SEDRENLUM-527598 format. One record per residue (C-alpha): residue in three letters; x negated, z negated, y negated. Coordinates in nm, 2 decimals. Layout:
residues N
('ALA'; (X; Z; Y))
...
END
This chain:
residues 510
('MET'; (2.56; 1.61; -0.25))
('SER'; (2.55; 1.47; 0.07))
('LEU'; (2.34; 1.19; 0.15))
('VAL'; (1.96; 1.12; 0.15))
('ALA'; (1.77; 0.86; 0.31))
('GLY'; (1.41; 0.69; 0.30))
('LEU'; (1.22; 0.52; 0.55))
('ASP'; (0.94; 0.24; 0.46))
('ALA'; (0.71; 0.17; 0.76))
('GLY'; (0.54; -0.16; 0.61))
('THR'; (0.31; -0.38; 0.74))
('GLN'; (0.57; -0.68; 0.81))
('SER'; (0.88; -0.45; 0.85))
('ILE'; (1.07; -0.11; 0.86))
('LYS'; (1.28; -0.11; 0.59))
('LEU'; (1.60; 0.18; 0.53))
('VAL'; (1.76; 0.27; 0.26))
('VAL'; (2.07; 0.53; 0.23))
('TYR'; (2.11; 0.69; -0.14))
('ASP'; (2.45; 0.88; -0.26))
('PRO'; (2.30; 1.07; -0.55))
('GLU'; (2.67; 1.14; -0.66))
('ARG'; (2.74; 0.78; -0.72))
('ARG'; (2.33; 0.71; -0.78))
('GLN'; (2.40; 0.40; -0.55))
('VAL'; (2.28; 0.26; -0.22))
('VAL'; (2.49; 0.29; 0.05))
('ALA'; (2.30; 0.13; 0.31))
('ALA'; (2.02; -0.10; 0.33))
('THR'; (1.83; -0.21; 0.65))
('SER'; (1.50; -0.34; 0.78))
('ALA'; (1.36; -0.46; 1.11))
('PRO'; (1.03; -0.67; 1.16))
('LEU'; (0.71; -0.60; 1.26))
('GLU'; (0.44; -0.78; 1.45))
('LEU'; (0.12; -0.81; 1.33))
('ALA'; (-0.21; -0.83; 1.65))
('SER'; (-0.46; -1.01; 1.46))
('SER'; (-0.78; -1.12; 1.56))
('GLU'; (-1.09; -1.29; 1.41))
('ASP'; (-1.35; -1.04; 1.37))
('GLY'; (-1.12; -0.90; 1.09))
('SER'; (-0.87; -0.64; 1.32))
('ARG'; (-0.52; -0.64; 1.21))
('GLU'; (-0.31; -0.38; 1.47))
('GLN'; (0.04; -0.23; 1.56))
('LEU'; (0.10; -0.05; 1.88))
('ALA'; (0.31; 0.28; 1.71))
('SER'; (0.62; 0.21; 1.97))
('TRP'; (0.72; -0.09; 1.74))
('TRP'; (0.73; 0.17; 1.42))
('ILE'; (0.98; 0.36; 1.64))
('ASP'; (1.16; 0.06; 1.79))
('GLY'; (1.20; -0.01; 1.37))
('VAL'; (1.30; 0.28; 1.32))
('ARG'; (1.60; 0.28; 1.62))
('ALA'; (1.71; -0.07; 1.50))
('CYS'; (1.76; 0.07; 1.12))
('PHE'; (1.97; 0.33; 1.23))
('ALA'; (2.11; 0.14; 1.42))
('GLN'; (2.25; -0.10; 1.18))
('LEU'; (2.44; 0.17; 0.99))
('ASP'; (2.79; 0.28; 1.04))
('ALA'; (2.88; 0.64; 1.20))
('ALA'; (3.03; 0.78; 0.90))
('THR'; (2.73; 0.68; 0.68))
('ARG'; (2.49; 0.79; 0.96))
('ALA'; (2.67; 1.12; 0.95))
('GLY'; (2.63; 1.20; 0.61))
('ILE'; (2.28; 1.16; 0.60))
('ALA'; (2.15; 1.54; 0.52))
('ALA'; (1.80; 1.49; 0.46))
('LEU'; (1.51; 1.14; 0.48))
('SER'; (1.15; 1.08; 0.41))
('VAL'; (0.92; 0.83; 0.52))
('SER'; (0.70; 0.63; 0.33))
('GLY'; (0.43; 0.43; 0.56))
('GLN'; (0.12; 0.19; 0.49))
('GLN'; (-0.17; 0.40; 0.42))
('HIS'; (-0.51; 0.43; 0.59))
('GLY'; (-0.39; 0.33; 0.93))
('PHE'; (-0.54; 0.55; 1.24))
('VAL'; (-0.33; 0.64; 1.49))
('PRO'; (-0.51; 0.83; 1.79))
('LEU'; (-0.31; 1.10; 2.02))
('ASP'; (-0.42; 1.30; 2.29))
('ARG'; (-0.32; 1.70; 2.36))
('ASN'; (0.01; 1.61; 2.49))
('GLY'; (0.09; 1.37; 2.16))
('ALA'; (0.07; 1.07; 2.37))
('VAL'; (-0.11; 0.74; 2.16))
('LEU'; (-0.47; 0.67; 2.28))
('ALA'; (-0.48; 0.32; 2.16))
('PRO'; (-0.32; 0.06; 1.92))
('ALA'; (-0.30; 0.18; 1.55))
('LYS'; (-0.59; -0.04; 1.33))
('LEU'; (-0.44; -0.07; 1.00))
('TRP'; (-0.51; -0.10; 0.60))
('CYS'; (-0.59; -0.47; 0.62))
('ASP'; (-0.82; -0.44; 0.90))
('THR'; (-1.18; -0.52; 0.79))
('SER'; (-1.38; -0.52; 1.15))
('SER'; (-1.50; -0.16; 1.08))
('GLN'; (-1.71; -0.28; 0.73))
('ARG'; (-2.03; -0.23; 0.93))
('GLU'; (-1.94; 0.12; 0.95))
('CYS'; (-1.82; 0.21; 0.62))
('ASP'; (-2.17; 0.14; 0.56))
('GLU'; (-2.31; 0.39; 0.80))
('ILE'; (-2.11; 0.67; 0.69))
('MET'; (-2.22; 0.58; 0.33))
('GLU'; (-2.55; 0.54; 0.40))
('ALA'; (-2.54; 0.87; 0.62))
('VAL'; (-2.45; 1.06; 0.31))
('GLY'; (-2.66; 0.96; 0.06))
('GLY'; (-2.52; 0.61; -0.03))
('ALA'; (-2.19; 0.50; -0.21))
('GLN'; (-2.24; 0.71; -0.54))
('ARG'; (-2.30; 1.04; -0.34))
('CYS'; (-1.96; 0.97; -0.11))
('ILE'; (-1.78; 1.01; -0.45))
('GLY'; (-1.94; 1.29; -0.55))
('LEU'; (-1.87; 1.44; -0.25))
('ALA'; (-1.48; 1.34; -0.21))
('GLY'; (-1.44; 1.07; -0.56))
('ASN'; (-1.39; 0.75; -0.34))
('PRO'; (-1.66; 0.59; -0.17))
('ILE'; (-1.55; 0.48; 0.19))
('LEU'; (-1.38; 0.09; 0.15))
('ALA'; (-1.25; -0.15; 0.39))
('GLY'; (-0.95; -0.07; 0.52))
('TYR'; (-1.00; 0.30; 0.48))
('THR'; (-0.90; 0.52; 0.81))
('ALA'; (-1.26; 0.68; 0.78))
('SER'; (-1.44; 0.37; 0.93))
('LYS'; (-1.23; 0.34; 1.18))
('LEU'; (-1.32; 0.66; 1.40))
('PRO'; (-1.68; 0.57; 1.43))
('TRP'; (-1.56; 0.19; 1.50))
('THR'; (-1.32; 0.35; 1.79))
('ARG'; (-1.59; 0.52; 1.91))
('LYS'; (-1.79; 0.20; 1.95))
('HIS'; (-1.51; -0.02; 2.08))
('ARG'; (-1.29; 0.22; 2.28))
('PRO'; (-1.51; 0.53; 2.38))
('ASP'; (-1.26; 0.65; 2.63))
('ALA'; (-0.96; 0.71; 2.35))
('TYR'; (-1.22; 0.83; 2.14))
('ALA'; (-1.32; 1.14; 2.36))
('ARG'; (-0.94; 1.22; 2.44))
('LEU'; (-0.86; 1.23; 2.05))
('ALA'; (-0.69; 1.53; 1.97))
('THR'; (-0.54; 1.46; 1.65))
('ILE'; (-0.61; 1.22; 1.41))
('LEU'; (-0.25; 1.07; 1.24))
('LEU'; (-0.19; 0.81; 0.99))
('PRO'; (0.16; 0.59; 0.99))
('HIS'; (0.39; 0.76; 0.80))
('ASP'; (0.21; 1.10; 0.99))
('TYR'; (0.30; 0.94; 1.31))
('LEU'; (0.67; 0.88; 1.23))
('ASN'; (0.69; 1.25; 1.10))
('PHE'; (0.56; 1.36; 1.43))
('TRP'; (0.79; 1.13; 1.64))
('LEU'; (1.09; 1.27; 1.43))
('THR'; (1.03; 1.64; 1.41))
('GLY'; (0.75; 1.73; 1.66))
('GLU'; (0.52; 1.84; 1.42))
('ARG'; (0.16; 1.75; 1.32))
('PHE'; (0.09; 1.75; 0.96))
('THR'; (-0.05; 1.52; 0.66))
('GLU'; (0.03; 1.56; 0.30))
('TYR'; (-0.23; 1.49; 0.01))
('GLY'; (-0.13; 1.16; -0.14))
('ASP'; (-0.19; 0.99; 0.20))
('ALA'; (-0.43; 1.20; 0.32))
('SER'; (-0.65; 1.11; 0.02))
('GLY'; (-0.63; 0.72; 0.14))
('THR'; (-0.81; 0.84; 0.46))
('GLY'; (-1.23; 0.89; 0.28))
('TRP'; (-1.28; 1.26; 0.38))
('LEU'; (-1.04; 1.40; 0.13))
('ASP'; (-1.22; 1.57; -0.19))
('VAL'; (-0.95; 1.46; -0.39))
('ARG'; (-1.05; 1.69; -0.65))
('THR'; (-1.04; 2.00; -0.47))
('ARG'; (-0.75; 1.83; -0.21))
('ARG'; (-0.97; 2.01; 0.11))
('TRP'; (-1.13; 1.78; 0.37))
('SER'; (-1.45; 1.73; 0.31))
('PRO'; (-1.70; 1.88; 0.57))
('GLU'; (-2.01; 1.64; 0.50))
('LEU'; (-1.77; 1.33; 0.52))
('LEU'; (-1.64; 1.44; 0.80))
('ALA'; (-2.00; 1.51; 0.97))
('ALA'; (-2.14; 1.18; 0.86))
('ILE'; (-1.87; 1.01; 1.07))
('ASP'; (-1.92; 1.21; 1.38))
('PRO'; (-2.25; 1.44; 1.35))
('GLN'; (-2.20; 1.50; 1.74))
('ARG'; (-1.81; 1.59; 1.68))
('ASP'; (-1.62; 1.90; 1.45))
('LEU'; (-1.35; 1.64; 1.37))
('SER'; (-1.21; 1.90; 1.12))
('GLU'; (-1.05; 2.00; 1.47))
('CYS'; (-0.84; 1.69; 1.50))
('LEU'; (-0.69; 1.70; 1.16))
('PRO'; (-0.31; 1.80; 1.05))
('PRO'; (-0.28; 2.04; 0.85))
('LEU'; (-0.19; 1.98; 0.45))
('VAL'; (0.11; 2.07; 0.39))
('GLU'; (0.24; 2.08; 0.04))
('LEU'; (0.52; 1.91; -0.15))
('GLY'; (0.87; 2.07; -0.11))
('THR'; (0.80; 2.15; 0.24))
('THR'; (1.03; 2.04; 0.52))
('PHE'; (1.14; 2.00; 0.88))
('ALA'; (1.41; 1.98; 1.13))
('VAL'; (1.48; 1.70; 1.29))
('LEU'; (1.46; 1.70; 1.68))
('PRO'; (1.78; 1.72; 1.81))
('GLY'; (1.70; 1.45; 2.10))
('VAL'; (1.56; 1.20; 1.83))
('ALA'; (1.87; 1.34; 1.66))
('ASP'; (2.07; 1.21; 1.90))
('THR'; (1.92; 0.92; 1.93))
('LEU'; (1.96; 0.79; 1.57))
('GLY'; (2.31; 0.94; 1.50))
('LEU'; (2.20; 1.16; 1.28))
('PRO'; (2.35; 1.53; 1.27))
('GLN'; (2.15; 1.82; 1.36))
('GLY'; (1.97; 2.01; 1.16))
('VAL'; (1.90; 1.70; 0.90))
('ARG'; (1.57; 1.81; 0.69))
('VAL'; (1.25; 1.58; 0.68))
('ALA'; (1.05; 1.59; 0.37))
('VAL'; (0.68; 1.55; 0.36))
('GLY'; (0.67; 1.18; 0.25))
('GLY'; (0.36; 1.00; 0.18))
('GLY'; (0.18; 0.67; 0.10))
('ASP'; (0.39; 0.35; 0.05))
('ASN'; (0.24; 0.31; -0.26))
('MET'; (0.29; 0.71; -0.34))
('MET'; (0.67; 0.68; -0.26))
('ALA'; (0.66; 0.39; -0.47))
('ALA'; (0.55; 0.55; -0.77))
('ILE'; (0.85; 0.78; -0.73))
('GLY'; (1.08; 0.52; -0.70))
('THR'; (0.98; 0.35; -0.96))
('GLY'; (0.96; 0.65; -1.22))
('SER'; (0.60; 0.66; -1.25))
('VAL'; (0.60; 1.03; -1.21))
('VAL'; (0.48; 1.08; -1.59))
('ALA'; (0.20; 1.01; -1.77))
('GLY'; (0.15; 0.64; -1.94))
('ARG'; (0.35; 0.40; -1.65))
('LEU'; (0.20; 0.17; -1.50))
('SER'; (0.38; 0.05; -1.18))
('MET'; (0.28; -0.32; -0.99))
('SER'; (0.38; -0.38; -0.63))
('LEU'; (0.38; -0.74; -0.48))
('GLY'; (0.39; -0.64; -0.15))
('THR'; (0.15; -0.79; 0.14))
('SER'; (-0.08; -0.68; -0.03))
('GLY'; (-0.10; -0.59; -0.47))
('THR'; (-0.14; -0.29; -0.60))
('LEU'; (-0.12; -0.11; -0.95))
('PHE'; (-0.11; 0.26; -1.02))
('ALA'; (-0.02; 0.49; -1.29))
('TYR'; (0.02; 0.88; -1.27))
('ALA'; (-0.21; 1.12; -1.39))
('ASP'; (-0.17; 1.51; -1.40))
('ARG'; (-0.58; 1.57; -1.33))
('PRO'; (-0.83; 1.37; -1.07))
('VAL'; (-0.89; 1.03; -1.23))
('VAL'; (-1.24; 0.91; -1.06))
('ASP'; (-1.47; 0.62; -1.13))
('ALA'; (-1.82; 0.71; -1.12))
('ASP'; (-1.89; 0.33; -1.02))
('GLY'; (-1.54; 0.33; -0.76))
('ALA'; (-1.40; 0.06; -0.94))
('TRP'; (-1.04; 0.27; -0.83))
('ALA'; (-0.90; 0.43; -0.62))
('ALA'; (-0.90; 0.83; -0.71))
('PHE'; (-0.58; 0.91; -0.48))
('CYS'; (-0.39; 1.20; -0.49))
('SER'; (0.00; 1.17; -0.58))
('SER'; (0.28; 1.27; -0.33))
('SER'; (0.44; 1.41; -0.64))
('GLY'; (0.23; 1.70; -0.70))
('GLY'; (-0.04; 1.49; -0.92))
('TRP'; (-0.25; 1.27; -0.89))
('LEU'; (-0.25; 0.87; -0.85))
('PRO'; (-0.56; 0.63; -0.99))
('LEU'; (-0.48; 0.27; -0.81))
('ILE'; (-0.60; -0.04; -0.78))
('CYS'; (-0.54; -0.22; -0.43))
('THR'; (-0.56; -0.58; -0.39))
('MET'; (-0.58; -0.68; -0.01))
('ASN'; (-0.38; -1.05; -0.07))
('CYS'; (-0.09; -1.07; -0.25))
('THR'; (0.24; -1.22; -0.10))
('VAL'; (-0.02; -1.33; 0.20))
('ALA'; (-0.12; -1.56; -0.04))
('THR'; (0.15; -1.73; -0.11))
('GLU'; (0.32; -1.76; 0.21))
('ASN'; (0.00; -1.88; 0.38))
('VAL'; (0.00; -2.15; 0.12))
('ALA'; (0.33; -2.24; 0.17))
('ARG'; (0.30; -2.25; 0.54))
('LEU'; (0.03; -2.49; 0.49))
('PHE'; (0.18; -2.76; 0.29))
('GLY'; (0.51; -2.71; 0.50))
('LEU'; (0.67; -2.52; 0.18))
('GLN'; (0.98; -2.22; 0.19))
('THR'; (0.89; -1.95; -0.01))
('ARG'; (1.25; -1.89; -0.11))
('ASP'; (1.20; -2.25; -0.35))
('GLY'; (0.85; -2.11; -0.48))
('ASP'; (1.04; -2.02; -0.82))
('ALA'; (1.14; -2.41; -0.88))
('LEU'; (0.78; -2.49; -0.77))
('ILE'; (0.64; -2.28; -1.04))
('ASP'; (0.91; -2.44; -1.30))
('ALA'; (0.78; -2.79; -1.16))
('THR'; (0.39; -2.67; -1.29))
('GLN'; (0.19; -2.54; -1.57))
('PRO'; (0.01; -2.25; -1.58))
('GLY'; (-0.34; -2.30; -1.46))
('ALA'; (-0.19; -2.57; -1.17))
('GLY'; (-0.37; -2.88; -1.32))
('GLY'; (-0.70; -2.70; -1.23))
('LEU'; (-0.68; -2.60; -0.91))
('THR'; (-0.74; -2.21; -0.86))
('LEU'; (-0.70; -1.97; -0.51))
('LEU'; (-0.95; -1.68; -0.44))
('PRO'; (-0.68; -1.56; -0.21))
('PHE'; (-0.92; -1.36; 0.05))
('PHE'; (-0.72; -1.46; 0.34))
('ASN'; (-0.76; -1.07; 0.44))
('GLY'; (-1.12; -1.06; 0.30))
('GLU'; (-1.08; -0.82; -0.05))
('ARG'; (-1.10; -0.46; -0.13))
('THR'; (-1.07; -0.55; -0.54))
('PRO'; (-1.35; -0.68; -0.56))
('ASP'; (-1.49; -0.50; -0.26))
('LEU'; (-1.56; -0.79; -0.07))
('PRO'; (-1.46; -0.73; 0.30))
('ASN'; (-1.62; -1.05; 0.46))
('ALA'; (-1.53; -1.28; 0.18))
('ARG'; (-1.30; -1.57; 0.24))
('ALA'; (-0.98; -1.78; 0.08))
('ALA'; (-1.13; -2.09; -0.14))
('LEU'; (-0.92; -2.34; -0.30))
('MET'; (-1.14; -2.47; -0.63))
('GLY'; (-1.16; -2.77; -0.82))
('MET'; (-0.95; -3.02; -0.62))
('ASP'; (-0.94; -3.43; -0.72))
('LEU'; (-0.69; -3.69; -0.63))
('LEU'; (-0.44; -3.58; -0.85))
('ASN'; (-0.37; -3.22; -0.90))
('LEU'; (-0.37; -3.13; -0.55))
('THR'; (-0.04; -3.12; -0.48))
('PRO'; (0.22; -2.85; -0.25))
('ALA'; (0.36; -2.77; -0.58))
('ASN'; (-0.01; -2.70; -0.78))
('ALA'; (-0.14; -2.54; -0.46))
('TYR'; (0.14; -2.29; -0.47))
('ARG'; (0.13; -2.23; -0.84))
('ALA'; (-0.23; -2.19; -0.75))
('ALA'; (-0.16; -1.91; -0.46))
('MET'; (0.05; -1.71; -0.72))
('GLU'; (-0.17; -1.75; -1.03))
('GLY'; (-0.48; -1.64; -0.76))
('ALA'; (-0.26; -1.33; -0.66))
('THR'; (-0.20; -1.21; -0.96))
('TYR'; (-0.56; -1.27; -1.12))
('SER'; (-0.68; -1.02; -0.87))
('LEU'; (-0.45; -0.75; -0.99))
('LYS'; (-0.58; -0.83; -1.35))
('TYR'; (-0.96; -0.79; -1.22))
('GLY'; (-0.87; -0.45; -1.15))
('TYR'; (-0.66; -0.40; -1.44))
('ASP'; (-0.91; -0.49; -1.67))
('ALA'; (-1.16; -0.18; -1.50))
('PHE'; (-0.81; 0.08; -1.61))
('VAL'; (-0.83; -0.08; -1.97))
('ARG'; (-1.23; -0.04; -1.99))
('ALA'; (-1.18; 0.33; -1.88))
('GLY'; (-0.94; 0.38; -2.20))
('MET'; (-0.59; 0.36; -2.00))
('ALA'; (-0.35; 0.22; -2.22))
('PHE'; (-0.01; 0.09; -2.11))
('GLU'; (0.28; -0.04; -2.29))
('ARG'; (0.53; -0.15; -1.98))
('ILE'; (0.45; -0.29; -1.65))
('VAL'; (0.69; -0.13; -1.36))
('LEU'; (0.75; -0.43; -1.08))
('THR'; (0.86; -0.34; -0.76))
('GLY'; (0.77; -0.52; -0.38))
('GLY'; (0.91; -0.84; -0.23))
('GLY'; (0.73; -1.05; -0.46))
('SER'; (0.94; -0.87; -0.77))
('LYS'; (1.22; -1.11; -0.66))
('SER'; (1.13; -1.38; -0.82))
('ALA'; (1.20; -1.46; -1.17))
('ALA'; (0.88; -1.65; -1.19))
('TRP'; (0.64; -1.40; -1.09))
('ARG'; (0.75; -1.16; -1.34))
('GLN'; (0.75; -1.44; -1.54))
('MET'; (0.39; -1.45; -1.47))
('VAL'; (0.30; -1.10; -1.45))
('ALA'; (0.41; -1.07; -1.81))
('ASP'; (0.22; -1.36; -1.92))
('VAL'; (-0.11; -1.34; -1.72))
('PHE'; (-0.08; -0.94; -1.86))
('GLY'; (0.04; -0.97; -2.20))
('LEU'; (0.29; -0.70; -2.12))
('PRO'; (0.68; -0.68; -2.13))
('VAL'; (0.80; -0.65; -1.75))
('ASP'; (1.02; -0.40; -1.62))
('VAL'; (1.23; -0.40; -1.29))
('PRO'; (1.38; -0.09; -1.10))
('GLU'; (1.78; -0.17; -0.98))
('GLN'; (1.64; -0.05; -0.66))
('ALA'; (1.37; -0.31; -0.52))
('GLU'; (1.21; -0.15; -0.21))
('GLY'; (1.08; 0.09; -0.48))
('ALA'; (0.88; 0.29; -0.14))
('ALA'; (1.18; 0.34; 0.08))
('PHE'; (1.42; 0.46; -0.27))
('GLY'; (1.11; 0.68; -0.35))
('ALA'; (1.12; 0.79; -0.04))
('ALA'; (1.48; 0.90; -0.04))
('LEU'; (1.46; 1.05; -0.39))
('GLN'; (1.19; 1.24; -0.25))
('ALA'; (1.39; 1.40; 0.03))
('LEU'; (1.69; 1.44; -0.24))
('TRP'; (1.42; 1.64; -0.42))
('SER'; (1.31; 1.86; -0.15))
('LEU'; (1.67; 1.88; 0.00))
('ARG'; (1.75; 2.03; -0.36))
('HIS'; (1.42; 2.24; -0.39))
('GLU'; (1.53; 2.41; -0.08))
('ARG'; (1.85; 2.51; -0.20))
('GLY'; (1.70; 2.69; -0.47))
('ASP'; (1.75; 2.40; -0.79))
('ALA'; (1.44; 2.43; -1.00))
('VAL'; (1.48; 2.04; -1.13))
('SER'; (1.13; 1.87; -1.15))
('LEU'; (1.06; 1.57; -0.90))
('ALA'; (0.96; 1.39; -1.23))
('ALA'; (1.28; 1.47; -1.43))
('LEU'; (1.51; 1.37; -1.06))
('ALA'; (1.28; 1.07; -1.09))
('THR'; (1.42; 0.98; -1.45))
('GLU'; (1.77; 1.08; -1.37))
('HIS'; (1.78; 0.84; -1.11))
('VAL'; (1.57; 0.51; -1.13))
('ALA'; (1.75; 0.29; -1.36))
('LEU'; (1.62; -0.02; -1.48))
('GLU'; (1.79; -0.36; -1.48))
('PRO'; (1.80; -0.55; -1.80))
('ALA'; (1.94; -0.87; -1.66))
('LEU'; (1.52; -0.90; -1.43))
('SER'; (1.34; -0.80; -1.76))
('ALA'; (1.06; -1.02; -1.91))
('GLN'; (0.87; -1.05; -2.21))
('PRO'; (0.51; -1.22; -2.25))
('ASP'; (0.52; -1.58; -2.41))
('THR'; (0.18; -1.64; -2.63))
('VAL'; (0.11; -1.97; -2.55))
('ARG'; (0.17; -1.90; -2.16))
('THR'; (-0.09; -1.58; -2.23))
('ALA'; (-0.37; -1.84; -2.39))
('ALA'; (-0.31; -2.11; -2.11))
('TYR'; (-0.35; -1.81; -1.82))
('ASP'; (-0.66; -1.64; -2.04))
('GLU'; (-0.82; -1.95; -1.94))
('GLY'; (-0.71; -1.98; -1.60))
('TYR'; (-0.82; -1.61; -1.52))
('ARG'; (-1.17; -1.74; -1.66))
('ARG'; (-1.21; -2.03; -1.44))
('PHE'; (-1.12; -1.77; -1.20))
('LEU'; (-1.39; -1.53; -1.27))
('SER'; (-1.66; -1.82; -1.26))
('HIS'; (-1.57; -1.95; -0.93))
('LEU'; (-1.57; -1.52; -0.76))
('ASP'; (-1.89; -1.48; -0.98))
('ALA'; (-2.02; -1.84; -0.79))
('VAL'; (-1.90; -1.68; -0.44))
('ARG'; (-1.94; -1.35; -0.47))
('ARG'; (-2.33; -1.39; -0.38))
('TRP'; (-2.25; -1.56; -0.04))
('TYR'; (-2.08; -1.25; 0.08))
('GLU'; (-2.25; -0.97; -0.03))
('LYS'; (-2.56; -1.07; 0.09))
('PRO'; (-2.64; -0.84; 0.39))
('GLY'; (-2.56; -0.99; 0.72))
('LEU'; (-2.31; -1.28; 0.60))
('GLY'; (-1.94; -1.27; 0.65))
('ALA'; (-1.69; -1.38; 0.90))
('GLY'; (-1.84; -1.53; 1.14))
('ASP'; (-2.14; -1.59; 1.05))
('PRO'; (-2.23; -1.99; 1.01))
('GLY'; (-2.15; -2.19; 0.70))
('LEU'; (-1.95; -1.91; 0.59))
('GLY'; (-1.60; -1.98; 0.75))
('SER'; (-1.29; -2.03; 0.54))
('ALA'; (-1.31; -2.30; 0.23))
END
């Protein structure tokens, strides 16, 4: 069997893994950093050309023999981004990203146009939340009218990389469900929501076709030459990073809960039917494996630990030692880690706040612990919604950069009161993309193996990285979590008031 590759276009970097399915071994892993352009209005943007440069850099780090052995690849990408193309395939403007909250006003306008958030959920399964692709279109119409007038195709980040690789404009159900205008129940575009985004224009003409799992395309000859790949390499449909991480952690069967500790934090689980919450407590997404993926997303995870470390002149590589030197509860400090605003809870205009400071507890180590605890408590807040809906889980499978921290793995086990497992392959999204490429290649060759069976076969856990909950620490974290919820209730009213938020007097960062 030939090699397969998985690309993950994240917020901070492009990652590439090359997997040998015969030896069940990742034979190469490379990465390239990405810039992020940020503005005070909440804008978070990248140039699509940066992603291409990153892909080239990743493949350039592979030896020629490894590149020559690749038969198929798949792309994982950060969700919700907006890449506008003209008729000739040229990018018209910087890509607005998932963590961009500058279009919150447009979220509200779209939902008001269809009759409110509940009606929006009725139409597509999800409200239009900050960061979703839908609101980026009217924002572009207002602020970049020339780009909007020339808009011919709407692509997501992973769609754009597929377009660059193959010359084909297409999307798939998992990533498409994060736009806000895909009805996740029927897996069709919602005409009502598209009309609410722009009643003067038929936006359906700008949407790429939806393709089924198992479809593959050929890499363009010139791109293959650029990357040093053989001619005829197949490109699978790919998907959003959370959907690919679900494959890479084996969460393609019911009953498993995956948690990703990356720039954002996510909780997700496979379902064989749409799992829609009437109040929009979670994202009711499709999966990229043929099913559905109820998902909780927080916009601030490693963002919190990295920013606090920078503030106090610490190194995140020393984070475990800082956690070991402190106690659960951080001496009474509580961080609401809303540096990017927040999606769970839905407070896009919120700002981070450090509460409970006194003359004794305000130490760098306590502050770092408060950041890690705050990011974890935000995920617990979302998890509680799953539990209230009757979902039950026996274990958590952890992935993302934060999963490399022994202290964070133990904290998750203690806060959630559940055992934690970690796959051997830490880059769940890139590895999941490689597995999707493998399945697609085998499917194309007539192999009837299911994707779930293939993932079960190839996703291995690393026993040395597992963590078991400690009842004493769980009780201590329960107290800290109650304090977190109390502080959240206290500040929520500031950011839920109409017209208040980023840029308003008296509501700056705490």
